SEKEMAR-285382 format. One record per residue (C-alpha): residue number from 0; x, y, z. Coordinates in steps of 0.02 Angstrom, whole numbers, padded with zeros to 5 digits. Layout:
# residues N
ATOM    i       x       y       z
ATOM  NUM       X       Y       Z
...
END
This chain:
# residues 429
ATOM    i       x       y       z
ATOM    0   00000   00000   00000
ATOM    1   00141   00119   00043
ATOM    2   00211   00099  -00133
ATOM    3   00045   00145  -00212
ATOM    4   00022   00310  -00120
ATOM    5   00150   00412  -00222
ATOM    6   00068   00353  -00383
ATOM    7  -00102   00404  -00316
ATOM    8  -00035   00575  -00269
ATOM    9   00035   00600  -00444
ATOM   10  -00133   00548  -00520
ATOM   11  -00230   00671  -00412
ATOM   12  -00107   00811  -00454
ATOM   13  -00125   00772  -00639
ATOM   14  -00314   00776  -00627
ATOM   15  -00309   00946  -00540
ATOM   16  -00190   01016  -00670
ATOM   17  -00307   00961  -00810
ATOM   18  -00436   01086  -00743
ATOM   19  -00323   01235  -00781
ATOM   20  -00334   01297  -00961
ATOM   21  -00175   01273  -01061
ATOM   22  -00093   01442  -01091
ATOM   23  -00065   01493  -01272
ATOM   24   00058   01635  -01261
ATOM   25   00180   01739  -01359
ATOM   26   00326   01855  -01325
ATOM   27   00309   02037  -01374
ATOM   28   00428   02184  -01381
ATOM   29   00300   02320  -01356
ATOM   30   00316   02381  -01178
ATOM   31   00442   02514  -01230
ATOM   32   00324   02584  -01359
ATOM   33   00250   02549  -01530
ATOM   34   00141   02655  -01645
ATOM   35   00043   02497  -01682
ATOM   36   00015   02442  -01502
ATOM   37  -00173   02417  -01516
ATOM   38  -00156   02326  -01683
ATOM   39  -00028   02205  -01611
ATOM   40  -00145   02157  -01470
ATOM   41  -00292   02145  -01590
ATOM   42  -00198   02021  -01699
ATOM   43  -00134   01924  -01549
ATOM   44  -00310   01909  -01480
ATOM   45  -00381   01855  -01648
ATOM   46  -00251   01716  -01654
ATOM   47  -00317   01646  -01490
ATOM   48  -00166   01702  -01388
ATOM   49  -00212   01714  -01204
ATOM   50  -00050   01779  -01128
ATOM   51   00093   01895  -01178
ATOM   52   00269   01901  -01106
ATOM   53   00371   02061  -01089
ATOM   54   00529   02126  -01005
ATOM   55   00511   02256  -00868
ATOM   56   00691   02315  -00882
ATOM   57   00774   02377  -00724
ATOM   58   00866   02504  -00832
ATOM   59   00701   02581  -00887
ATOM   60   00635   02598  -00710
ATOM   61   00792   02671  -00631
ATOM   62   00863   02791  -00759
ATOM   63   00949   02894  -00625
ATOM   64   01025   02818  -00469
ATOM   65   00895   02803  -00331
ATOM   66   00755   02876  -00438
ATOM   67   00629   02743  -00488
ATOM   68   00480   02774  -00600
ATOM   69   00364   02667  -00707
ATOM   70   00378   02730  -00887
ATOM   71   00210   02801  -00947
ATOM   72   00214   02687  -01100
ATOM   73   00204   02535  -00984
ATOM   74   00035   02595  -00923
ATOM   75  -00024   02617  -01103
ATOM   76   00038   02442  -01141
ATOM   77  -00055   02369  -00993
ATOM   78  -00214   02461  -01039
ATOM   79  -00207   02396  -01218
ATOM   80  -00173   02219  -01157
ATOM   81  -00310   02222  -01026
ATOM   82  -00434   02287  -01156
ATOM   83  -00408   02122  -01248
ATOM   84  -00427   02020  -01089
ATOM   85  -00254   01946  -01104
ATOM   86  -00149   01882  -00960
ATOM   87   00036   01925  -00949
ATOM   88   00209   01873  -00893
ATOM   89   00320   02016  -00833
ATOM   90   00506   01977  -00829
ATOM   91   00604   02061  -00691
ATOM   92   00771   02069  -00773
ATOM   93   00939   02131  -00830
ATOM   94   01064   02244  -00752
ATOM   95   01079   02430  -00730
ATOM   96   01223   02539  -00787
ATOM   97   01232   02624  -00618
ATOM   98   01264   02462  -00526
ATOM   99   01432   02388  -00574
ATOM  100   01400   02422  -00758
ATOM  101   01250   02307  -00786
ATOM  102   01325   02162  -00687
ATOM  103   01219   02016  -00631
ATOM  104   01155   02040  -00454
ATOM  105   01271   01913  -00372
ATOM  106   01344   02018  -00231
ATOM  107   01255   02082  -00074
ATOM  108   01256   02262  -00136
ATOM  109   01185   02215  -00306
ATOM  110   01055   02100  -00229
ATOM  111   00997   02244  -00121
ATOM  112   00987   02363  -00269
ATOM  113   00895   02235  -00376
ATOM  114   00778   02200  -00231
ATOM  115   00735   02385  -00221
ATOM  116   00689   02383  -00406
ATOM  117   00584   02224  -00384
ATOM  118   00495   02299  -00234
ATOM  119   00453   02457  -00329
ATOM  120   00392   02371  -00487
ATOM  121   00284   02241  -00399
ATOM  122   00202   02375  -00292
ATOM  123   00172   02487  -00443
ATOM  124   00101   02347  -00551
ATOM  125   00007   02254  -00414
ATOM  126  -00155   02179  -00479
ATOM  127  -00101   02199  -00661
ATOM  128   00015   02049  -00679
ATOM  129  -00025   01864  -00698
ATOM  130   00153   01798  -00681
ATOM  131   00317   01876  -00630
ATOM  132   00471   01788  -00700
ATOM  133   00634   01813  -00607
ATOM  134   00768   01858  -00735
ATOM  135   00789   01791  -00911
ATOM  136   00912   01652  -00956
ATOM  137   01028   01678  -00809
ATOM  138   01111   01511  -00851
ATOM  139   01194   01585  -01007
ATOM  140   01331   01645  -00890
ATOM  141   01383   01464  -00859
ATOM  142   01254   01325  -00879
ATOM  143   01366   01193  -00799
ATOM  144   01438   01306  -00663
ATOM  145   01367   01267  -00492
ATOM  146   01413   01440  -00427
ATOM  147   01307   01518  -00564
ATOM  148   01156   01414  -00514
ATOM  149   01189   01446  -00328
ATOM  150   01192   01633  -00360
ATOM  151   01028   01621  -00454
ATOM  152   00950   01522  -00312
ATOM  153   01004   01661  -00195
ATOM  154   00920   01789  -00309
ATOM  155   00757   01690  -00309
ATOM  156   00760   01673  -00120
ATOM  157   00795   01859  -00101
ATOM  158   00649   01915  -00211
ATOM  159   00504   01792  -00201
ATOM  160   00439   01843  -00030
ATOM  161   00440   02027  -00081
ATOM  162   00344   01989  -00241
ATOM  163   00212   01888  -00148
ATOM  164   00194   02022  -00014
ATOM  165   00168   02161  -00141
ATOM  166   00060   02067  -00268
ATOM  167  -00019   01918  -00181
ATOM  168  -00128   01864  -00328
ATOM  169   00016   01853  -00453
ATOM  170   00110   01691  -00478
ATOM  171   00298   01680  -00483
ATOM  172   00407   01586  -00607
ATOM  173   00593   01555  -00599
ATOM  174   00723   01481  -00715
ATOM  175   00700   01537  -00895
ATOM  176   00821   01393  -00922
ATOM  177   00900   01376  -01094
ATOM  178   00921   01212  -01188
ATOM  179   01104   01206  -01140
ATOM  180   01057   01235  -00959
ATOM  181   00932   01092  -00968
ATOM  182   01065   00976  -01038
ATOM  183   01197   01029  -00912
ATOM  184   01096   01014  -00754
ATOM  185   01052   01196  -00717
ATOM  186   00866   01157  -00693
ATOM  187   00910   01004  -00587
ATOM  188   01013   01112  -00471
ATOM  189   00869   01235  -00452
ATOM  190   00756   01094  -00394
ATOM  191   00890   01026  -00278
ATOM  192   00916   01201  -00209
ATOM  193   00733   01218  -00160
ATOM  194   00677   01341  -00293
ATOM  195   00520   01241  -00334
ATOM  196   00466   01259  -00152
ATOM  197   00465   01448  -00170
ATOM  198   00390   01477  -00343
ATOM  199   00237   01420  -00439
ATOM  200   00334   01338  -00580
ATOM  201   00494   01327  -00677
ATOM  202   00505   01421  -00842
ATOM  203   00601   01339  -00983
ATOM  204   00666   01394  -01154
ATOM  205   00689   01224  -01238
ATOM  206   00742   01276  -01413
ATOM  207   00802   01138  -01530
ATOM  208   00816   01226  -01698
ATOM  209   01005   01200  -01709
ATOM  210   01003   01013  -01669
ATOM  211   01007   00947  -01846
ATOM  212   00867   00884  -01957
ATOM  213   00816   00741  -01842
ATOM  214   00848   00826  -01676
ATOM  215   00749   00984  -01712
ATOM  216   00581   00904  -01754
ATOM  217   00436   00928  -01631
ATOM  218   00432   00740  -01601
ATOM  219   00616   00734  -01551
ATOM  220   00588   00891  -01448
ATOM  221   00445   00818  -01347
ATOM  222   00541   00657  -01316
ATOM  223   00687   00756  -01246
ATOM  224   00573   00871  -01148
ATOM  225   00477   00723  -01076
ATOM  226   00637   00651  -01006
ATOM  227   00675   00819  -00924
ATOM  228   00499   00827  -00854
ATOM  229   00516   00653  -00779
ATOM  230   00688   00691  -00708
ATOM  231   00631   00851  -00623
ATOM  232   00480   00762  -00550
ATOM  233   00594   00628  -00475
ATOM  234   00711   00760  -00402
ATOM  235   00568   00860  -00326
ATOM  236   00471   00709  -00267
ATOM  237   00315   00783  -00345
ATOM  238   00259   00854  -00514
ATOM  239   00348   01014  -00561
ATOM  240   00239   01138  -00658
ATOM  241   00331   01187  -00817
ATOM  242   00300   01345  -00916
ATOM  243   00383   01355  -01086
ATOM  244   00399   01544  -01087
ATOM  245   00500   01542  -01249
ATOM  246   00490   01415  -01389
ATOM  247   00495   01430  -01578
ATOM  248   00580   01386  -01741
ATOM  249   00648   01527  -01850
ATOM  250   00591   01540  -02030
ATOM  251   00762   01598  -02085
ATOM  252   00870   01557  -02235
ATOM  253   01018   01495  -02132
ATOM  254   01078   01326  -02064
ATOM  255   00965   01322  -01911
ATOM  256   00814   01394  -01999
ATOM  257   00664   01316  -02084
ATOM  258   00548   01383  -02218
ATOM  259   00384   01466  -02169
ATOM  260   00279   01313  -02209
ATOM  261   00388   01203  -02098
ATOM  262   00380   01333  -01960
ATOM  263   00190   01323  -01969
ATOM  264   00181   01133  -01960
ATOM  265   00311   01128  -01821
ATOM  266   00207   01255  -01723
ATOM  267   00051   01147  -01736
ATOM  268   00138   00986  -01690
ATOM  269   00236   01064  -01547
ATOM  270   00084   01144  -01467
ATOM  271  -00018   00984  -01479
ATOM  272   00126   00880  -01410
ATOM  273   00155   01002  -01267
ATOM  274  -00028   00983  -01224
ATOM  275  -00001   00795  -01199
ATOM  276   00116   00825  -01050
ATOM  277   00013   00865  -00894
ATOM  278   00155   00959  -00810
ATOM  279   00173   01080  -00956
ATOM  280   00051   01219  -00916
ATOM  281   00077   01329  -01067
ATOM  282   00191   01383  -01208
ATOM  283   00238   01558  -01266
ATOM  284   00289   01568  -01449
ATOM  285   00442   01678  -01473
ATOM  286   00383   01793  -01538
ATOM  287   00230   01884  -01603
ATOM  288   00318   01992  -01734
ATOM  289   00481   01962  -01827
ATOM  290   00620   02069  -01755
ATOM  291   00687   02124  -01925
ATOM  292   00679   02100  -02113
ATOM  293   00840   02007  -02154
ATOM  294   00787   01836  -02219
ATOM  295   00959   01764  -02176
ATOM  296   00964   01828  -01997
ATOM  297   00896   01699  -01874
ATOM  298   00846   01825  -01741
ATOM  299   00738   01919  -01866
ATOM  300   00626   01773  -01910
ATOM  301   00551   01687  -01758
ATOM  302   00385   01781  -01764
ATOM  303   00207   01741  -01814
ATOM  304   00193   01907  -01906
ATOM  305   00310   02007  -02016
ATOM  306   00363   02182  -01963
ATOM  307   00222   02258  -02067
ATOM  308   00102   02143  -01970
ATOM  309   00058   02035  -02118
ATOM  310   00031   01855  -02065
ATOM  311   00152   01712  -02092
ATOM  312   00077   01537  -02113
ATOM  313   00113   01498  -01929
ATOM  314  -00007   01636  -01876
ATOM  315  -00154   01559  -01970
ATOM  316  -00114   01388  -01900
ATOM  317  -00110   01451  -01721
ATOM  318  -00275   01541  -01748
ATOM  319  -00352   01377  -01804
ATOM  320  -00287   01267  -01663
ATOM  321  -00290   01385  -01513
ATOM  322  -00471   01345  -01466
ATOM  323  -00427   01161  -01454
ATOM  324  -00274   01196  -01347
ATOM  325  -00369   01306  -01224
ATOM  326  -00540   01222  -01220
ATOM  327  -00514   01036  -01251
ATOM  328  -00441   00902  -01138
ATOM  329  -00311   00778  -01200
ATOM  330  -00357   00595  -01173
ATOM  331  -00202   00486  -01170
ATOM  332  -00303   00325  -01157
ATOM  333  -00382   00358  -01327
ATOM  334  -00222   00417  -01412
ATOM  335  -00080   00335  -01506
ATOM  336   00100   00392  -01532
ATOM  337   00201   00259  -01623
ATOM  338   00298   00224  -01782
ATOM  339   00299   00409  -01836
ATOM  340   00109   00410  -01826
ATOM  341   00019   00526  -01705
ATOM  342  -00166   00506  -01667
ATOM  343  -00212   00619  -01521
ATOM  344  -00386   00624  -01446
ATOM  345  -00455   00786  -01375
ATOM  346  -00625   00808  -01296
ATOM  347  -00737   00948  -01236
ATOM  348  -00888   00872  -01153
ATOM  349  -00960   00750  -01279
ATOM  350  -00869   00829  -01426
ATOM  351  -00722   00722  -01481
ATOM  352  -00582   00774  -01599
ATOM  353  -00443   00668  -01672
ATOM  354  -00284   00767  -01711
ATOM  355  -00181   00659  -01828
ATOM  356  -00020   00670  -01928
ATOM  357   00117   00561  -02000
ATOM  358   00300   00611  -01995
ATOM  359   00407   00587  -02149
ATOM  360   00303   00510  -02286
ATOM  361   00114   00526  -02317
ATOM  362   00017   00376  -02254
ATOM  363  -00160   00314  -02275
ATOM  364  -00244   00258  -02115
ATOM  365  -00414   00184  -02082
ATOM  366  -00507   00268  -01940
ATOM  367  -00645   00167  -01859
ATOM  368  -00768   00266  -01754
ATOM  369  -00861   00184  -01611
ATOM  370  -01029   00253  -01661
ATOM  371  -01135   00288  -01813
ATOM  372  -01050   00428  -01908
ATOM  373  -01152   00429  -02067
ATOM  374  -01116   00560  -02198
ATOM  375  -00961   00662  -02240
ATOM  376  -00804   00665  -02136
ATOM  377  -00775   00841  -02070
ATOM  378  -00594   00891  -02041
ATOM  379  -00479   01040  -02037
ATOM  380  -00314   01026  -02129
ATOM  381  -00185   01139  -02045
ATOM  382  -00096   01151  -02212
ATOM  383  -00244   01260  -02265
ATOM  384  -00318   01325  -02102
ATOM  385  -00406   01468  -02190
ATOM  386  -00527   01342  -02266
ATOM  387  -00593   01290  -02096
ATOM  388  -00681   01124  -02075
ATOM  389  -00716   01041  -02241
ATOM  390  -00773   00875  -02309
ATOM  391  -00629   00751  -02329
ATOM  392  -00716   00588  -02370
ATOM  393  -00864   00485  -02312
ATOM  394  -00901   00379  -02161
ATOM  395  -00942   00202  -02216
ATOM  396  -01066   00107  -02110
ATOM  397  -01098  -00055  -02205
ATOM  398  -01238  -00127  -02097
ATOM  399  -01388  -00035  -02031
ATOM  400  -01366  -00113  -01859
ATOM  401  -01176  -00091  -01859
ATOM  402  -01111   00033  -01729
ATOM  403  -00936   00051  -01805
ATOM  404  -00908   00164  -01955
ATOM  405  -00745   00186  -02048
ATOM  406  -00656   00309  -02160
ATOM  407  -00486   00314  -02243
ATOM  408  -00382   00473  -02226
ATOM  409  -00213   00519  -02296
ATOM  410  -00100   00596  -02165
ATOM  411   00059   00698  -02186
ATOM  412   00168   00819  -02086
ATOM  413   00028   00944  -02062
ATOM  414  -00094   00891  -01925
ATOM  415  -00271   00855  -01980
ATOM  416  -00410   00887  -01853
ATOM  417  -00551   00761  -01878
ATOM  418  -00722   00788  -01801
ATOM  419  -00793   00633  -01717
ATOM  420  -00944   00708  -01629
ATOM  421  -00983   00605  -01475
ATOM  422  -00902   00447  -01544
ATOM  423  -00740   00368  -01488
ATOM  424  -00622   00298  -01617
ATOM  425  -00528   00138  -01650
ATOM  426  -00376   00139  -01763
ATOM  427  -00336   00007  -01894
ATOM  428  -00198   00014  -02023
END
């Protein structure tokens, strides 16, 4: 009996987590001003984005030593965001030129100065923030260096109580751990150092776009991320809530880039696969708008929109799948992930959807529905999300008394979302 109790605890925790809507987020670079602020939020909202992530730079708040002030544009930003009903992540980050020339807050004097900034910002923005995130990618300083992680743990311990005192309803994230930090134990050391006892979740930036053709696919990504999820759970002795506050593939003409169509299919597959992991609470696509116009520059091409706010294919795909991510529940018992074939079941009440794709080569599969599904098969092809749900074949129910109906569908790298109504499905090759 004693051996069963931890499993039961994990099951109960997983059931509770399933009640929280999955967060579909994006990073923006708008808090320091944009003539198209309202339009950016309009487009983000129309895409089904529920949360935006922004830096609240220390250097912007304290532009003269000892004189702290919230920039007026931040209040305009918050008003525009709130008008769209969007949640937010505010990053408390980066150095200040007046304190050891932008150095990381690793000494007592710098910790005190950074704490003063954190205290001021969290009091000024109290009630307007969903999540505070403590720093951004601290581990870049030395992902394998224990002193670097120890100093970050000290920063978290020095700031979390002040954040919670000033803005009790906001949640707190820590980590913003890069892929290299995940591979070199930085996140593990945070758990071992007690960070997960002080915050509401770990934030991760698990980019894989430079890991070669096989290593950078969403399927390889989720396999790697699942192993990290399991390892952190073992270290903590309980599920660790994970928030992917940056994730993306760049549509750039360079070795780590992909074309825009591949970016779109990777977005769909990654979001659906992230939804299959109960400990992953949300994912923020980096970012909403491309940061430049150079097609060969990686950092210019992560966005959903181009600088003139015209949509890339990934934007239309996210707009099509966001309602499923936020409103439907993943059912692992009715899903299949094997042999480069992905058949994922999502349900909202009695409404069942099958999200299906095949990696590599197109494949025909026979779908057998456990119920009478007479008439046309209704599905949405994420290759052409603008077409919405359309007819893609017929359900065949050979006998009047037969409860099982079948259809044959060709699957490829772009997920197809098949409507099943209130029927379950059985898969046959």
